[in-house]
C-alpha positions in Angstrom: -179.8 159.6 205.8 -182.3 160.7 209.2 -185.7 159.9 209.6 -187.3 162.7 211.5 -191.0 162.9 213.3 -192.9 165.8 212.6 -195.2 166.1 215.6 -198.1 168.6 215.6 -199.8 168.0 218.6 -196.9 170.5 219.8 -197.1 169.9 223.5 -193.5 169.4 224.6 -191.4 172.0 222.7 -189.2 168.6 220.6 -192.3 168.0 219.0 -192.1 170.2 216.1 -189.0 169.1 212.8 -188.6 173.1 213.4 -187.0 172.2 216.8 -185.0 169.2 215.9 -183.6 170.2 212.9 -182.2 172.9 215.2 -181.1 170.7 217.7 -178.9 168.8 215.3 -177.6 171.4 213.9 -176.4 173.1 217.2 -175.7 169.9 218.5 -171.5 169.3 219.0 -171.5 166.0 218.0 -175.0 165.7 216.0 -173.5 168.4 213.4 -171.2 167.1 212.0 -172.9 163.6 210.9 -172.8 163.1 207.2 -177.3 163.5 207.1 -177.1 166.7 209.7 -174.4 168.6 207.6 -176.4 167.8 204.0 -180.0 167.7 205.6 -180.4 164.9 204.4 -183.8 163.7 206.4 -186.7 162.0 205.6 -189.4 163.9 207.6 -192.6 161.5 208.6 -195.9 163.2 210.2 -197.5 161.7 213.9 -199.7 159.9 211.6 -197.1 158.2 209.8 -195.3 156.9 212.7 -198.0 155.0 214.6 -199.5 152.0 213.7 -202.3 151.8 211.0 -202.9 152.5 207.1 -200.8 155.8 207.5 -198.0 153.1 207.1 -198.0 152.5 203.8 -197.3 156.0 203.5 -194.2 156.2 205.6 -192.5 153.5 203.7 -193.5 155.0 200.7 -191.2 158.3 202.0 -189.0 156.0 203.3 -188.1 154.1 200.0 -188.1 157.9 198.3 -185.5 158.9 200.5 -183.1 155.7 200.4 -183.1 155.8 196.5 -182.1 160.0 196.3 -179.0 158.5 198.3 -178.3 156.3 195.4 -178.6 159.2 193.1 
């Protein structure tokens, strides 16, 4: 499982989730990772990555992602 940040500011090409997934799938090294081959991603928004109340949402998403690996 990989944790990816989907940043809405889109000032830099690599901010978007689409760009990050495309890079991981096309890179010769990262595309061999099990998480990339099986698209096992937990996506967090920029708000969830910053210190604050939204961290609770991020922890819940991470817990759900880890739980899905056990099934």
